[in-house]
Structures are given as structure tokens and as C-alpha cells.
Biopython code that builds the backbone (N, CA, C, O; Angstrom):
import numpy as np
from Bio.PDB.StructureBuilder import StructureBuilder

atoms = [
    (1, "MET", "N", (-159.507, 93.863, -92.290)),
    (1, "MET", "CA", (-160.078, 94.492, -93.450)),
    (1, "MET", "C", (-160.842, 95.741, -92.998)),
    (1, "MET", "O", (-161.661, 95.688, -92.080)),
    (2, "THR", "N", (-160.563, 96.829, -93.644)),
    (2, "THR", "CA", (-161.280, 98.053, -93.307)),
    (2, "THR", "C", (-162.247, 98.391, -94.422)),
    (2, "THR", "O", (-161.959, 98.204, -95.605)),
    (3, "TYR", "N", (-163.385, 98.886, -94.020)),
    (3, "TYR", "CA", (-164.408, 99.274, -94.976)),
    (3, "TYR", "C", (-164.446, 100.796, -95.070)),
    (3, "TYR", "O", (-164.207, 101.502, -94.089)),
    (4, "PHE", "N", (-164.746, 101.277, -96.254)),
    (4, "PHE", "CA", (-164.842, 102.723, -96.423)),
    (4, "PHE", "C", (-166.200, 103.206, -95.936)),
    (4, "PHE", "O", (-167.241, 102.751, -96.411)),
    (5, "ILE", "N", (-166.178, 104.107, -95.008)),
    (5, "ILE", "CA", (-167.394, 104.747, -94.519)),
    (5, "ILE", "C", (-167.245, 106.224, -94.827)),
    (5, "ILE", "O", (-166.231, 106.834, -94.489)),
    (6, "ALA", "N", (-168.234, 106.789, -95.456)),
    (6, "ALA", "CA", (-168.155, 108.201, -95.855)),
    (6, "ALA", "C", (-167.880, 109.075, -94.655)),
    (6, "ALA", "O", (-168.560, 108.966, -93.635)),
    (7, "GLY", "N", (-166.893, 109.940, -94.763)),
    (7, "GLY", "CA", (-166.549, 110.850, -93.684)),
    (7, "GLY", "C", (-165.397, 110.365, -92.820)),
    (7, "GLY", "O", (-164.812, 111.160, -92.085)),
    (8, "ASN", "N", (-165.052, 109.079, -92.888)),
    (8, "ASN", "CA", (-163.944, 108.550, -92.086)),
    (8, "ASN", "C", (-162.811, 108.128, -93.001)),
    (8, "ASN", "O", (-163.032, 107.696, -94.132)),
    (9, "THR", "N", (-161.607, 108.260, -92.498)),
    (9, "THR", "CA", (-160.449, 107.777, -93.255)),
    (9, "THR", "C", (-160.153, 106.347, -92.820)),
    (9, "THR", "O", (-160.679, 105.863, -91.818)),
    (10, "ALA", "N", (-159.315, 105.695, -93.580)),
    (10, "ALA", "CA", (-158.946, 104.316, -93.244)),
    (10, "ALA", "C", (-158.237, 104.260, -91.899)),
    (10, "ALA", "O", (-158.370, 103.280, -91.165)),
    (11, "VAL", "N", (-157.483, 105.308, -91.571)),
    (11, "VAL", "CA", (-156.778, 105.329, -90.277)),
    (11, "VAL", "C", (-157.783, 105.388, -89.135)),
    (11, "VAL", "O", (-157.636, 104.678, -88.141)),
    (12, "GLU", "N", (-158.808, 106.236, -89.271)),
    (12, "GLU", "CA", (-159.824, 106.327, -88.209)),
    (12, "GLU", "C", (-160.585, 105.015, -88.082)),
    (12, "GLU", "O", (-160.901, 104.583, -86.974)),
    (13, "ASN", "N", (-160.879, 104.378, -89.215)),
    (13, "ASN", "CA", (-161.568, 103.084, -89.172)),
    (13, "ASN", "C", (-160.713, 102.034, -88.473)),
    (13, "ASN", "O", (-161.206, 101.274, -87.640)),
    (14, "ALA", "N", (-159.429, 101.997, -88.818)),
    (14, "ALA", "CA", (-158.540, 101.006, -88.212)),
    (14, "ALA", "C", (-158.398, 101.247, -86.719)),
    (14, "ALA", "O", (-158.381, 100.299, -85.935)),
    (15, "ARG", "N", (-158.294, 102.512, -86.320)),
    (15, "ARG", "CA", (-158.149, 102.839, -84.901)),
    (15, "ARG", "C", (-159.397, 102.434, -84.120)),
    (15, "ARG", "O", (-159.293, 101.819, -83.059)),
    (16, "SER", "N", (-160.565, 102.772, -84.637)),
    (16, "SER", "CA", (-161.789, 102.434, -83.912)),
    (16, "SER", "C", (-162.006, 100.930, -83.885)),
    (16, "SER", "O", (-162.490, 100.390, -82.891)),
    (17, "LEU", "N", (-161.650, 100.249, -84.973)),
    (17, "LEU", "CA", (-161.787, 98.792, -85.003)),
    (17, "LEU", "C", (-160.840, 98.154, -83.994)),
    (17, "LEU", "O", (-161.230, 97.231, -83.279)),
    (18, "ALA", "N", (-159.597, 98.635, -83.928)),
    (18, "ALA", "CA", (-158.628, 98.069, -82.982)),
    (18, "ALA", "C", (-159.060, 98.319, -81.543)),
    (18, "ALA", "O", (-158.906, 97.447, -80.688)),
    (19, "GLN", "N", (-159.590, 99.484, -81.276)),
    (19, "GLN", "CA", (-159.988, 99.784, -79.904)),
    (19, "GLN", "C", (-161.218, 98.995, -79.485)),
    (19, "GLN", "O", (-161.354, 98.633, -78.316)),
    (20, "SER", "N", (-162.102, 98.727, -80.415)),
    (20, "SER", "CA", (-163.299, 97.997, -80.045)),
    (20, "SER", "C", (-163.049, 96.490, -79.974)),
    (20, "SER", "O", (-163.745, 95.786, -79.243)),
    (21, "ALA", "N", (-162.061, 95.984, -80.727)),
    (21, "ALA", "CA", (-161.841, 94.544, -80.787)),
    (21, "ALA", "C", (-160.914, 94.040, -79.691)),
    (21, "ALA", "O", (-161.075, 92.915, -79.219)),
    (22, "LEU", "N", (-159.954, 94.848, -79.283)),
    (22, "LEU", "CA", (-158.977, 94.380, -78.310)),
    (22, "LEU", "C", (-159.315, 94.931, -76.923)),
    (22, "LEU", "O", (-159.423, 96.144, -76.747)),
    (23, "PRO", "N", (-159.480, 94.045, -75.946)),
    (23, "PRO", "CA", (-159.867, 94.517, -74.615)),
    (23, "PRO", "C", (-158.780, 95.338, -73.918)),
    (23, "PRO", "O", (-159.105, 96.201, -73.102)),
    (24, "ASN", "N", (-157.495, 95.095, -74.215)),
    (24, "ASN", "CA", (-156.427, 95.811, -73.526)),
    (24, "ASN", "C", (-155.837, 96.936, -74.371)),
    (24, "ASN", "O", (-154.799, 97.498, -74.019)),
    (25, "ALA", "N", (-156.485, 97.264, -75.470)),
    (25, "ALA", "CA", (-155.968, 98.321, -76.330)),
    (25, "ALA", "C", (-156.113, 99.665, -75.620)),
    (25, "ALA", "O", (-157.078, 99.880, -74.886)),
    (26, "PRO", "N", (-155.162, 100.563, -75.834)),
    (26, "PRO", "CA", (-155.273, 101.875, -75.185)),
    (26, "PRO", "C", (-156.495, 102.626, -75.713)),
    (26, "PRO", "O", (-156.714, 102.723, -76.921)),
    (27, "GLN", "N", (-157.257, 103.135, -74.809)),
    (27, "GLN", "CA", (-158.477, 103.848, -75.165)),
    (27, "GLN", "C", (-158.209, 105.347, -75.199)),
    (27, "GLN", "O", (-157.485, 105.883, -74.361)),
    (28, "GLU", "N", (-158.793, 105.997, -76.162)),
    (28, "GLU", "CA", (-158.695, 107.454, -76.210)),
    (28, "GLU", "C", (-159.716, 108.027, -75.239)),
    (28, "GLU", "O", (-160.840, 107.531, -75.161)),
    (29, "PRO", "N", (-159.341, 109.064, -74.498)),
    (29, "PRO", "CA", (-160.299, 109.637, -73.557)),
    (29, "PRO", "C", (-161.490, 110.235, -74.298)),
    (29, "PRO", "O", (-161.335, 110.841, -75.358)),
    (30, "TYR", "N", (-162.672, 110.058, -73.732)),
    (30, "TYR", "CA", (-163.890, 110.587, -74.332)),
    (30, "TYR", "C", (-164.292, 111.832, -73.565)),
    (30, "TYR", "O", (-164.512, 111.792, -72.354)),
    (31, "PHE", "N", (-164.383, 112.917, -74.273)),
    (31, "PHE", "CA", (-164.814, 114.166, -73.662)),
    (31, "PHE", "C", (-166.239, 114.434, -74.107)),
    (31, "PHE", "O", (-166.515, 114.605, -75.294)),
    (32, "GLU", "N", (-167.137, 114.468, -73.138)),
    (32, "GLU", "CA", (-168.536, 114.706, -73.462)),
    (32, "GLU", "C", (-168.704, 116.156, -73.914)),
    (32, "GLU", "O", (-168.167, 117.066, -73.282)),
    (33, "PRO", "N", (-169.433, 116.375, -74.985)),
    (33, "PRO", "CA", (-169.595, 117.751, -75.461)),
    (33, "PRO", "C", (-170.368, 118.595, -74.444)),
    (33, "PRO", "O", (-171.192, 118.087, -73.683)),
    (34, "ALA", "N", (-170.080, 119.878, -74.458)),
    (34, "ALA", "CA", (-170.753, 120.792, -73.532)),
    (34, "ALA", "C", (-172.239, 120.842, -73.865)),
    (34, "ALA", "O", (-172.614, 120.746, -75.033)),
    (35, "PRO", "N", (-173.082, 120.990, -72.856)),
    (35, "PRO", "CA", (-174.519, 121.048, -73.129)),
    (35, "PRO", "C", (-174.854, 122.275, -73.956)),
    (35, "PRO", "O", (-174.225, 123.325, -73.826)),
    (36, "ARG", "N", (-175.857, 122.121, -74.808)),
    (36, "ARG", "CA", (-176.259, 123.226, -75.681)),
    (36, "ARG", "C", (-177.155, 124.173, -74.894)),
    (36, "ARG", "O", (-178.177, 123.776, -74.336)),
    (37, "ARG", "N", (-176.745, 125.419, -74.868)),
    (37, "ARG", "CA", (-177.496, 126.413, -74.109)),
    (37, "ARG", "C", (-178.242, 127.386, -75.012)),
    (37, "ARG", "O", (-178.891, 128.313, -74.527)),
    (38, "ALA", "N", (-178.153, 127.178, -76.319)),
    (38, "ALA", "CA", (-178.756, 128.124, -77.260)),
    (38, "ALA", "C", (-180.262, 128.206, -77.067)),
    (38, "ALA", "O", (-180.839, 129.290, -77.156)),
    (39, "TYR", "N", (-180.908, 127.068, -76.802)),
    (39, "TYR", "CA", (-182.359, 127.079, -76.650)),
    (39, "TYR", "C", (-182.769, 127.869, -75.419)),
    (39, "TYR", "O", (-183.709, 128.662, -75.478)),
    (40, "ALA", "N", (-182.070, 127.662, -74.293)),
    (40, "ALA", "CA", (-182.404, 128.375, -73.067)),
    (40, "ALA", "C", (-182.162, 129.873, -73.222)),
    (40, "ALA", "O", (-182.960, 130.687, -72.756)),
    (41, "VAL", "N", (-181.070, 130.230, -73.871)),
    (41, "VAL", "CA", (-180.764, 131.652, -74.077)),
    (41, "VAL", "C", (-181.804, 132.278, -74.985)),
    (41, "VAL", "O", (-182.249, 133.398, -74.734)),
    (42, "ARG", "N", (-182.199, 131.575, -76.038)),
    (42, "ARG", "CA", (-183.194, 132.101, -76.970)),
    (42, "ARG", "C", (-184.539, 132.281, -76.272)),
    (42, "ARG", "O", (-185.222, 133.280, -76.501)),
    (43, "ALA", "N", (-184.928, 131.331, -75.425)),
    (43, "ALA", "CA", (-186.199, 131.437, -74.705)),
    (43, "ALA", "C", (-186.168, 132.610, -73.734)),
    (43, "ALA", "O", (-187.144, 133.352, -73.625)),
    (44, "ARG", "N", (-185.054, 132.782, -73.031)),
    (44, "ARG", "CA", (-184.931, 133.880, -72.088)),
    (44, "ARG", "C", (-184.952, 135.234, -72.803)),
    (44, "ARG", "O", (-185.579, 136.186, -72.339)),
    (45, "LEU", "N", (-184.262, 135.299, -73.929)),
    (45, "LEU", "CA", (-184.207, 136.536, -74.692)),
    (45, "LEU", "C", (-185.575, 136.904, -75.257)),
    (45, "LEU", "O", (-185.957, 138.074, -75.242)),
    (46, "SER", "N", (-186.314, 135.914, -75.754)),
    (46, "SER", "CA", (-187.642, 136.216, -76.288)),
    (46, "SER", "C", (-188.583, 136.672, -75.185)),
    (46, "SER", "O", (-189.445, 137.517, -75.428)),
    (47, "THR", "N", (-188.440, 136.136, -73.983)),
    (47, "THR", "CA", (-189.259, 136.590, -72.862)),
    (47, "THR", "C", (-188.941, 138.041, -72.515)),
    (47, "THR", "O", (-189.847, 138.839, -72.274)),
    (48, "ILE", "N", (-187.674, 138.375, -72.493)),
    (48, "ILE", "CA", (-187.269, 139.755, -72.192)),
    (48, "ILE", "C", (-187.805, 140.713, -73.247)),
    (48, "ILE", "O", (-188.300, 141.790, -72.916)),
    (49, "LEU", "N", (-187.707, 140.327, -74.512)),
    (49, "LEU", "CA", (-188.195, 141.187, -75.586)),
    (49, "LEU", "C", (-189.716, 141.345, -75.528)),
    (49, "LEU", "O", (-190.236, 142.426, -75.802)),
    (50, "ARG", "N", (-190.431, 140.273, -75.173)),
    (50, "ARG", "CA", (-191.882, 140.355, -75.050)),
    (50, "ARG", "C", (-192.286, 141.301, -73.929)),
    (50, "ARG", "O", (-193.211, 142.096, -74.095)),
    (51, "VAL", "N", (-191.610, 141.226, -72.799)),
    (51, "VAL", "CA", (-191.908, 142.107, -71.671)),
    (51, "VAL", "C", (-191.605, 143.558, -72.030)),
    (51, "VAL", "O", (-192.376, 144.457, -71.695)),
    (52, "ALA", "N", (-190.488, 143.787, -72.707)),
    (52, "ALA", "CA", (-190.129, 145.150, -73.112)),
    (52, "ALA", "C", (-191.150, 145.707, -74.096)),
    (52, "ALA", "O", (-191.516, 146.879, -74.008)),
    (53, "ALA", "N", (-191.612, 144.884, -75.028)),
    (53, "ALA", "CA", (-192.615, 145.346, -75.996)),
    (53, "ALA", "C", (-193.930, 145.674, -75.300)),
    (53, "ALA", "O", (-194.572, 146.667, -75.644)),
    (54, "ALA", "N", (-194.342, 144.872, -74.342)),
    (54, "ALA", "CA", (-195.582, 145.155, -73.606)),
    (54, "ALA", "C", (-195.447, 146.447, -72.819)),
    (54, "ALA", "O", (-196.391, 147.234, -72.745)),
    (55, "HIS", "N", (-194.274, 146.669, -72.229)),
    (55, "HIS", "CA", (-194.045, 147.900, -71.476)),
    (55, "HIS", "C", (-194.095, 149.122, -72.393)),
    (55, "HIS", "O", (-194.676, 150.148, -72.036)),
    (56, "GLU", "N", (-193.486, 149.009, -73.573)),
    (56, "GLU", "CA", (-193.513, 150.115, -74.531)),
    (56, "GLU", "C", (-194.938, 150.397, -75.004)),
    (56, "GLU", "O", (-195.312, 151.556, -75.183)),
    (57, "LEU", "N", (-195.733, 149.348, -75.206)),
    (57, "LEU", "CA", (-197.121, 149.554, -75.615)),
    (57, "LEU", "C", (-197.917, 150.279, -74.528)),
    (57, "LEU", "O", (-198.747, 151.135, -74.834)),
    (58, "LYS", "N", (-197.668, 149.943, -73.275)),
    (58, "LYS", "CA", (-198.357, 150.631, -72.170)),
    (58, "LYS", "C", (-197.966, 152.109, -72.132)),
    (58, "LYS", "O", (-198.820, 152.976, -71.946)),
    (59, "LEU", "N", (-196.670, 152.394, -72.309)),
    (59, "LEU", "CA", (-196.229, 153.788, -72.308)),
    (59, "LEU", "C", (-196.811, 154.552, -73.492)),
    (59, "LEU", "O", (-197.237, 155.697, -73.344)),
    (60, "ALA", "N", (-196.829, 153.925, -74.662)),
    (60, "ALA", "CA", (-197.393, 154.584, -75.840)),
    (60, "ALA", "C", (-198.883, 154.826, -75.660)),
    (60, "ALA", "O", (-199.401, 155.840, -76.128)),
    (61, "ASP", "N", (-199.574, 153.925, -74.999)),
    (61, "ASP", "CA", (-201.011, 154.094, -74.768)),
    (61, "ASP", "C", (-201.272, 155.232, -73.786)),
    (61, "ASP", "O", (-202.302, 155.900, -73.872)),
    (62, "ARG", "N", (-200.351, 155.455, -72.860)),
    (62, "ARG", "CA", (-200.507, 156.580, -71.931)),
    (62, "ARG", "C", (-200.281, 157.906, -72.634)),
    (62, "ARG", "O", (-200.952, 158.895, -72.337)),
    (63, "ILE", "N", (-199.329, 157.929, -73.574)),
    (63, "ILE", "CA", (-199.024, 159.172, -74.285)),
    (63, "ILE", "C", (-200.143, 159.509, -75.271)),
    (63, "ILE", "O", (-200.650, 160.630, -75.270)),
    (64, "ALA", "N", (-200.521, 158.566, -76.093)),
    (64, "ALA", "CA", (-201.562, 158.788, -77.090)),
    (64, "ALA", "C", (-202.496, 157.592, -77.078)),
    (64, "ALA", "O", (-202.266, 156.614, -77.790)),
    (65, "PRO", "N", (-203.551, 157.662, -76.270)),
    (65, "PRO", "CA", (-204.459, 156.511, -76.181)),
    (65, "PRO", "C", (-205.128, 156.227, -77.524)),
    (65, "PRO", "O", (-205.535, 157.137, -78.246)),
    (66, "THR", "N", (-205.226, 154.961, -77.827)),
    (66, "THR", "CA", (-205.876, 154.562, -79.074)),
    (66, "THR", "C", (-207.368, 154.422, -78.819)),
    (66, "THR", "O", (-207.772, 153.905, -77.777)),
    (67, "PRO", "N", (-208.203, 154.883, -79.771)),
    (67, "PRO", "CA", (-209.649, 154.725, -79.576)),
    (67, "PRO", "C", (-210.027, 153.251, -79.628)),
    (67, "PRO", "O", (-209.540, 152.491, -80.465)),
    (68, "ARG", "N", (-210.893, 152.878, -78.725)),
    (68, "ARG", "CA", (-211.322, 151.477, -78.650)),
    (68, "ARG", "C", (-212.767, 151.382, -79.111)),
    (68, "ARG", "O", (-213.595, 152.233, -78.787)),
    (69, "CYS", "N", (-213.049, 150.355, -79.857)),
    (69, "CYS", "CA", (-214.429, 150.116, -80.286)),
    (69, "CYS", "C", (-215.144, 149.330, -79.183)),
    (69, "CYS", "O", (-214.920, 148.132, -79.012)),
    (70, "GLU", "N", (-215.976, 150.004, -78.467)),
    (70, "GLU", "CA", (-216.707, 149.348, -77.386)),
    (70, "GLU", "C", (-218.184, 149.304, -77.763)),
    (70, "GLU", "O", (-218.666, 150.150, -78.516)),
    (71, "PRO", "N", (-218.881, 148.334, -77.248)),
    (71, "PRO", "CA", (-220.296, 148.201, -77.593)),
    (71, "PRO", "C", (-221.093, 149.431, -77.135)),
    (71, "PRO", "O", (-220.839, 149.995, -76.070)),
    (72, "TYR", "N", (-222.032, 149.815, -77.944)),
    (72, "TYR", "CA", (-222.884, 150.955, -77.635)),
    (72, "TYR", "C", (-223.875, 150.580, -76.554)),
    (72, "TYR", "O", (-224.596, 149.590, -76.676)),
    (73, "SER", "N", (-223.910, 151.371, -75.497)),
    (73, "SER", "CA", (-224.872, 151.118, -74.419)),
    (73, "SER", "C", (-225.752, 152.335, -74.253)),
    (73, "SER", "O", (-225.258, 153.461, -74.190)),
    (74, "SER", "N", (-227.073, 152.112, -74.180)),
    (74, "SER", "CA", (-227.979, 153.245, -74.035)),
    (74, "SER", "C", (-228.633, 153.276, -72.682)),
    (74, "SER", "O", (-229.428, 154.173, -72.402)),
]
sb = StructureBuilder()
sb.init_structure("model")
sb.init_model(0)
sb.init_chain("A")
sb.init_seg("    ")
for serial, (resi, resn, name, xyz) in enumerate(atoms, 1):
    if name == "N":
        sb.init_residue(resn, " ", resi, " ")
    sb.init_atom(name, np.array(xyz, "f"), 0.0, 1.0, " ", f" {name:<3s}", serial, name[0])
structure = sb.get_structure()
């Protein structure tokens, strides 16, 4: 008896049930998904952009220094 599970067809249910129930049933090879690198790439890219922005701010400060509010000393 196969049960309806949302997202699976009856054929997929029957195949998975047969493979899990019979010890000598032919197994489909399992390919592990590739590791996700999006987080590492995003972190590296944000670091590069932060360094570039700091460098641009230093260059802009050399060209036209911004007045700084410093405490008055007499």
C-alpha cells in the first residue's frame, strides 16, 4: 500500500518503499550535494568591499580633509 505524500508520486513512494524494505534490492547511488560556498564567497566579498571603502575614505580625506570637532583646549 502506498500513501500519498505531497511532492512525491506513487512511483517514487513505491521505489523508496521497495528499497528500504528489501535487503537485496538494487540501491540507487547517492550523490552527496556539493557544499554551499555562497556564504564564504559573500563574506570574502564584503571584506574586500569594506577594505576598498576604507581606502577610498583615506584618499578622499587626503584630497579634501573634513573638519573635525575637537575639544577646545586653552
